[in-house]
C-alpha positions as CSV (number, residue, x, y, z in Angstrom):
1,M,0.0,0.0,0.0
2,S,1.2,3.5,-0.9
3,K,2.3,5.4,2.2
4,L,0.3,8.3,0.8
5,F,-3.0,6.5,1.5
6,M,-1.9,4.5,4.6
7,F,-4.0,6.5,7.0
8,E,-6.5,8.0,4.5
9,K,-10.1,7.0,4.0
10,P,-12.1,6.9,0.7
11,L,-13.7,10.1,-0.2
12,G,-16.7,10.9,2.0
13,M,-16.2,8.1,4.4
14,R,-16.0,8.6,8.2
15,D,-14.5,7.0,11.3
16,T,-16.8,6.9,14.4
17,L,-14.5,7.0,17.4
18,P,-15.6,5.6,20.8
19,S,-16.2,9.1,22.2
20,L,-18.9,9.7,19.6
21,Y,-20.1,6.1,19.2
22,E,-21.4,6.0,22.8
23,P,-23.7,9.0,22.7
24,K,-24.8,8.0,19.2
25,K,-25.8,4.6,20.4
26,R,-27.8,6.1,23.2
27,V,-29.7,8.3,20.8
28,K,-30.3,5.4,18.5
29,D,-31.6,3.2,21.3
30,T,-34.0,5.9,22.5
31,M,-35.4,6.3,19.0
32,T,-35.6,2.5,18.4
33,T,-37.7,2.1,21.6
34,E,-40.1,4.9,20.6
35,I,-40.5,3.5,17.1
36,N,-41.4,0.1,18.6
37,Q,-43.9,1.8,20.9
38,W,-45.7,3.1,17.8
39,G,-46.1,-0.5,16.6
40,Y,-43.3,-0.6,13.9
41,Q,-41.2,-3.7,13.4
42,F,-37.5,-3.4,12.6
43,M,-36.0,-5.3,9.7
44,E,-32.7,-5.5,7.8
45,T,-31.9,-5.7,4.1
46,P,-28.6,-6.5,2.3
47,T,-25.9,-3.9,1.9
48,L,-25.6,-5.0,-1.7
49,E,-28.6,-4.9,-4.1
50,Y,-29.1,-5.4,-7.8
51,Y,-28.7,-2.2,-9.9
52,D,-31.5,-3.2,-12.2
53,T,-34.0,-3.3,-9.3
54,V,-33.2,-1.3,-6.2
55,G,-30.5,0.8,-7.9
56,E,-32.9,2.1,-10.5
57,A,-35.9,2.4,-8.1
58,S,-34.0,4.4,-5.5
59,A,-34.3,7.8,-7.4
60,I,-30.7,8.5,-6.4
61,L,-28.6,10.0,-9.3
62,D,-26.7,7.3,-11.2
63,Q,-23.4,9.0,-10.7
64,Q,-23.9,8.8,-6.9
65,L,-24.3,5.0,-6.9
66,F,-21.4,2.8,-5.8
67,K,-21.4,0.0,-8.5
68,L,-19.5,-3.3,-8.7
69,L,-19.9,-6.6,-10.6
70,D,-20.5,-10.0,-9.0
71,Q,-18.9,-13.2,-10.3
72,Q,-21.8,-13.8,-12.7
73,G,-21.4,-10.4,-14.2
74,H,-24.4,-8.8,-12.6
75,T,-24.2,-5.1,-11.7
76,L,-24.6,-4.5,-7.9
77,V,-24.9,-1.3,-5.9
78,L,-24.3,-0.4,-2.3
79,R,-27.8,0.5,-1.2
80,P,-28.2,4.3,-1.7
81,D,-31.3,4.5,0.5
82,M,-33.5,2.2,2.5
83,T,-37.0,3.0,1.1
84,A,-36.4,1.1,-2.2
85,P,-34.9,-2.1,-0.5
86,I,-37.8,-2.2,1.9
87,A,-40.3,-1.8,-1.0
88,R,-38.6,-4.7,-2.7
89,V,-39.1,-6.9,0.4
90,A,-42.7,-5.7,1.0
91,A,-43.5,-6.4,-2.7
92,S,-42.1,-10.0,-2.5
93,R,-41.5,-11.8,0.8
94,L,-44.2,-9.8,2.7
95,V,-46.7,-9.5,-0.1
96,N,-49.1,-11.9,1.6
97,E,-48.8,-10.2,5.0
98,G,-51.7,-8.1,6.4
99,Y,-51.6,-4.5,5.2
100,P,-50.9,-1.8,6.2
101,L,-47.3,-2.8,7.0
102,R,-45.4,-0.7,9.5
103,L,-41.7,-1.4,9.1
104,A,-38.6,0.3,10.5
105,Y,-34.9,0.3,9.9
106,S,-31.5,1.5,11.2
107,A,-28.8,1.1,8.6
108,N,-26.0,2.7,6.7
109,V,-26.6,4.0,3.2
110,F,-24.0,4.9,0.5
111,R,-23.9,7.7,-2.0
112,A,-20.7,8.6,-3.9
113,Q,-19.5,12.2,-3.7
114,Q,-17.3,14.2,-6.1
115,N,-15.8,16.1,-3.2
116,E,-16.2,16.2,0.6
117,A,-18.1,19.5,0.9
118,G,-19.7,18.3,4.1
119,R,-21.6,15.5,2.4
120,P,-20.6,12.0,3.6
121,A,-20.5,9.1,1.2
122,E,-21.7,6.7,4.0
123,F,-24.1,7.7,6.7
124,E,-26.6,6.1,9.1
125,Q,-30.3,6.5,8.9
126,I,-33.1,5.5,11.2
127,G,-36.6,5.6,9.8
128,V,-40.0,4.0,9.2
129,E,-42.2,3.1,6.3
130,C,-46.0,2.7,6.4
131,I,-47.0,0.6,3.4
132,G,-50.6,0.0,2.2
133,D,-52.4,3.0,3.7
134,R,-53.7,5.6,1.3
135,S,-55.2,7.9,3.9
136,I,-53.9,11.3,5.0
137,S,-54.0,9.8,8.5
138,A,-50.8,7.9,7.6
139,D,-49.1,11.1,6.5
140,A,-50.1,12.7,9.8
141,E,-48.8,9.7,11.7
142,M,-45.4,10.1,10.0
143,I,-45.0,13.7,11.0
144,A,-46.3,13.1,14.6
145,L,-43.9,10.2,15.0
146,M,-41.0,12.3,13.8
147,V,-41.8,15.0,16.3
148,S,-42.0,12.4,19.0
149,L,-38.6,11.0,18.2
150,L,-36.9,14.4,18.1
151,Q,-38.5,15.2,21.5
152,K,-37.5,11.9,23.0
153,V,-33.8,12.4,22.2
154,G,-33.9,15.9,23.8
155,L,-33.7,18.1,20.7
156,S,-34.7,21.5,22.2
157,T,-35.8,23.4,19.1
158,F,-36.7,22.1,15.6
159,T,-39.2,22.7,12.8
160,I,-40.8,20.3,10.4
161,A,-41.6,22.0,7.1
162,I,-44.5,20.5,5.1
163,G,-45.2,20.8,1.4
164,H,-46.9,18.9,-1.4
165,V,-45.4,17.6,-4.6
166,G,-48.8,17.8,-6.4
167,F,-49.3,21.4,-5.7
168,L,-46.0,22.6,-7.2
169,Q,-46.4,20.3,-10.2
170,E,-49.8,21.6,-10.9
171,I,-48.7,25.2,-10.7
172,F,-45.6,24.8,-12.8
173,L,-47.1,22.7,-15.6
174,D,-50.2,25.0,-15.8
175,I,-48.1,28.1,-16.2
176,V,-45.0,27.1,-18.1
177,G,-46.5,24.3,-20.1
178,N,-44.0,21.5,-20.1
179,E,-41.9,19.3,-17.8
180,E,-38.5,20.7,-19.0
181,R,-39.4,24.3,-18.0
182,A,-41.0,23.0,-14.8
183,A,-37.8,21.1,-13.9
184,T,-35.8,24.4,-14.2
185,L,-38.1,26.1,-11.7
186,R,-38.0,23.1,-9.4
187,R,-34.2,23.1,-9.5
188,Y,-34.0,26.7,-8.2
189,L,-36.3,25.8,-5.3
190,Y,-34.5,22.6,-4.5
191,E,-31.2,24.6,-4.3
192,K,-33.1,27.3,-2.3
193,N,-31.8,29.8,-4.7
194,Y,-34.8,32.2,-4.3
195,V,-33.0,35.1,-5.9
196,G,-32.2,33.1,-9.0
197,Y,-35.8,31.9,-9.1
198,R,-37.1,35.4,-9.1
199,E,-34.8,36.5,-11.8
200,H,-35.6,33.5,-13.9
201,V,-39.4,34.0,-13.5
202,K,-39.1,37.7,-14.4
203,G,-37.3,36.7,-17.7
204,L,-39.9,34.2,-18.8
205,P,-42.3,35.1,-21.7
206,L,-45.4,35.0,-19.5
207,S,-48.2,37.4,-18.6
208,S,-47.8,39.6,-15.6
209,I,-50.6,37.6,-13.9
210,D,-48.8,34.2,-14.4
211,K,-45.5,35.8,-13.2
212,K,-47.2,37.0,-10.1
213,R,-48.6,33.5,-9.5
214,L,-45.1,32.0,-9.7
215,L,-43.5,34.7,-7.5
216,S,-46.2,34.3,-4.9
217,L,-45.1,30.7,-4.3
218,L,-42.2,32.2,-2.4
219,T,-44.6,33.6,0.2
220,L,-46.3,30.3,0.9
221,R,-44.4,29.6,4.1
222,G,-45.6,29.8,7.6
223,N,-48.6,28.7,9.6
224,S,-51.9,27.2,8.4
225,T,-53.2,30.6,7.2
226,R,-50.9,30.2,4.2
227,I,-53.1,27.4,3.0
228,Q,-55.8,30.0,2.1
229,S,-53.3,32.0,0.2
230,A,-52.3,28.9,-1.8
231,K,-56.0,28.4,-2.8
232,E,-55.9,31.8,-4.5
233,I,-53.2,30.8,-7.0
234,V,-54.1,27.2,-7.9
235,E,-56.7,26.5,-10.6
236,G,-56.4,22.8,-11.6
237,E,-58.1,19.8,-10.0
238,A,-54.8,18.3,-8.9
239,G,-53.7,21.5,-7.2
240,R,-57.1,21.8,-5.4
241,K,-56.8,18.2,-4.3
242,A,-53.4,18.9,-2.8
243,I,-54.7,21.9,-0.9
244,E,-57.6,19.8,0.5
245,E,-55.0,17.1,1.7
246,L,-53.0,19.8,3.4
247,E,-56.1,21.1,5.2
248,Q,-56.9,17.6,6.4
249,L,-53.4,17.0,7.4
250,W,-53.2,20.2,9.5
251,T,-56.4,19.3,11.4
252,M,-54.9,15.8,12.2
253,L,-51.6,17.4,13.4
254,E,-53.6,19.6,15.7
255,A,-55.3,16.4,17.1
256,Y,-51.8,15.0,17.8
257,G,-50.9,18.3,19.5
258,V,-47.8,18.8,17.3
259,Q,-48.9,21.9,15.3
260,D,-46.3,24.1,17.1
261,Y,-43.5,22.1,15.6
262,V,-44.7,22.3,12.0
263,K,-44.9,24.9,9.4
264,L,-46.2,25.1,5.8
265,D,-43.6,25.4,3.1
266,L,-45.0,24.9,-0.4
267,N,-41.6,25.5,-1.9
268,I,-40.2,22.1,-0.8
269,V,-38.7,20.2,-3.6
270,S,-37.1,16.8,-2.7
271,H,-34.2,15.2,-4.4
272,M,-36.1,11.9,-4.2
273,S,-38.1,11.8,-7.4
274,Y,-40.5,9.0,-6.3
275,Y,-42.4,11.3,-3.9
276,T,-46.0,11.9,-5.1
277,G,-47.9,13.8,-2.4
278,I,-47.2,15.3,1.0
279,V,-43.5,15.8,1.7
280,F,-41.7,17.1,4.8
281,E,-38.3,18.1,6.1
282,A,-37.0,18.5,9.6
283,Y,-34.5,21.4,10.5
284,A,-32.7,22.1,13.7
285,G,-29.9,24.2,15.1
286,N,-27.5,25.7,12.6
287,I,-27.4,22.7,10.3
288,G,-27.5,23.7,6.7
289,F,-29.2,20.5,5.6
290,P,-32.4,18.7,6.8
291,I,-31.8,16.3,9.7
292,G,-34.6,14.2,8.4
293,N,-37.1,14.1,5.5
294,G,-39.9,12.0,4.2
295,G,-43.2,11.9,2.3
296,R,-45.7,9.9,0.3
297,Y,-44.6,7.7,-2.5
298,D,-47.6,6.0,-4.1
299,Q,-46.0,4.9,-7.4
300,L,-42.7,3.3,-6.2
301,F,-44.3,-0.1,-5.9
302,Q,-45.2,-0.1,-9.6
303,K,-41.5,-0.7,-10.3
304,F,-41.9,-4.0,-8.4
305,D,-45.2,-4.9,-10.2
306,R,-47.3,-4.0,-7.2
307,D,-49.9,-1.3,-6.5
308,K,-49.4,-0.1,-3.0
309,S,-49.5,3.3,-1.4
310,A,-46.8,4.2,1.1
311,T,-45.3,7.0,3.1
312,G,-42.3,7.2,5.4
313,F,-39.3,9.1,6.6
314,G,-35.6,8.8,7.5
315,I,-33.6,10.7,10.1
316,H,-29.9,11.4,9.4
317,L,-28.2,10.3,12.7
318,D,-25.0,12.3,12.3
319,R,-26.8,15.5,11.5
320,L,-29.1,14.9,14.4
321,L,-26.2,14.6,16.8
322,E,-24.7,17.8,15.3
323,A,-28.0,19.6,15.8
324,K,-28.0,18.4,19.5
325,D,-24.5,19.7,19.9
326,M,-23.7,16.3,21.3
327,K,-20.7,16.3,23.6
328,K,-18.2,13.6,23.0
329,T,-18.0,11.5,26.1
330,T,-15.7,8.9,27.6
331,A,-17.3,5.8,28.9
332,A,-17.3,5.2,32.7
333,I,-15.1,2.2,33.0
334,H,-13.7,0.6,36.2
335,G,-10.1,-0.6,35.7
336,V,-8.9,-3.6,37.6
337,L,-5.1,-4.0,37.4
338,F,-3.7,-7.3,38.7
339,S,-0.5,-9.2,39.1
340,Q,-0.1,-12.9,38.2
341,E,-0.3,-13.9,41.9
342,R,-3.7,-12.3,42.3
343,R,-5.4,-13.1,39.0
344,E,-8.2,-15.1,40.5
345,E,-9.1,-12.5,43.1
346,A,-9.2,-9.8,40.3
347,I,-11.4,-12.0,38.1
348,E,-13.9,-12.6,40.9
349,F,-13.9,-8.9,41.8
350,A,-14.6,-7.9,38.2
351,R,-17.3,-10.5,37.9
352,M,-19.2,-9.1,40.9
353,K,-18.8,-5.5,39.7
354,R,-20.2,-6.5,36.3
355,E,-23.2,-8.2,37.9
356,E,-23.8,-4.9,39.7
357,G,-24.0,-3.2,36.3
358,E,-20.6,-1.7,36.0
359,R,-18.3,-1.8,33.0
360,V,-15.1,-3.4,34.0
361,V,-11.7,-3.9,32.3
362,L,-9.3,-6.5,33.6
363,Q,-5.7,-5.6,32.9
364,D,-2.6,-7.7,33.6
365,I,0.0,-5.3,35.1
366,S,2.8,-7.1,33.2
367,G,1.3,-6.0,29.9
368,V,1.3,-2.3,30.8
369,E,4.2,-0.1,29.7
370,N,3.1,3.1,31.5
371,V,0.9,2.5,34.6
372,D,-0.1,6.1,35.0
373,A,-1.2,6.4,31.4
374,C,-3.2,3.2,31.7
375,T,-5.0,4.1,34.9
376,G,-5.7,7.6,33.7
377,S,-8.1,6.2,31.1
378,Y,-10.5,4.8,33.8
379,H,-13.0,6.5,36.0
380,E,-12.2,4.2,38.9
381,V,-9.2,1.9,39.5
382,T,-8.7,-1.1,41.8
383,F,-5.4,-2.8,42.2
384,F,-4.7,-6.5,43.0
385,L,-0.9,-6.5,43.3
386,G,1.7,-8.6,45.1
387,K,1.3,-11.8,47.1
388,A,-0.8,-10.3,49.8
389,R,-3.8,-8.2,49.0
390,R,-3.0,-4.5,49.2
391,G,-6.5,-3.4,48.6
392,D,-5.4,-0.2,47.1
393,E,-8.4,1.5,45.6
394,S,-8.7,4.9,43.9
């Protein structure tokens, strides 16, 4: 191996050291318990999937997929998200189970990056999928569960922004006339380049009324009163249906008592192209990216020859920890140092301490080069040295 890469990692990959692993595990355990309390069942899928199925269904850009060939010449991918693999399982091995299915996961996903730029190539998500429920109640459950999870892990301030894919699509196609022009407008909103959006709209060959409708989209952010404003600029049936769904959703969120954590944002454009209805993103702290996102995807199962409605979300664990300003911690470990003569005493002492719930390290003193450095890594130290028990404790 070249010495140049001896201590380097592939682009976008991360090491998780013990000081961060411990608090991350506590957060994950808390969220797993809460998800179970809501009736969701955890499952796992392979790290490798076929490109022709999950790879194409994932909606992740092709250049972001990690690809490799198996011995039979089939193209495989490291899973780029968890929704598509779970859809594959639900459409095959779980197809005869009772619907709706409520499934959950905690897993790493992989997306190749051209440069670091704060975007990891491997990151851990925890999330849920509700499959086989067409009702707005399922969308409300997703948002209420996300609020509950963020509260349980002690996130002090956060906001979940709610939009609707159908609303934006109706407005754009109605005014600019084709998908190519609509895609340009969506790209500005996805990048949150609102200045560029305004300038682009002003330069379009449209009537002043249509330009005003497009520009007014930027004001459709805030509380439920903005839903009424949205009604004033939508004309088509699909757009009106989207508004009705948002009204129903807001009423349900009030029933859950989570309305103070949510806001309307009809400018949301997701990078996941399979979303078809209500979408949402969670923001917290000074993080420049969503710490979680989700939405309804009623057409994804068609890629697996099934007709199932579904909705779900995923939370980016590393971003969540950053938003919490999680302090790196050192585990509380009791160190037991012993000499050859008193090994049995030390082993019995460590066993009793472990039964009491303590974390204990047994360390043969003959294997230690620097005793002070060794004992300094423990919260408490007990010595078993010499032929007679000294009982030195500190």
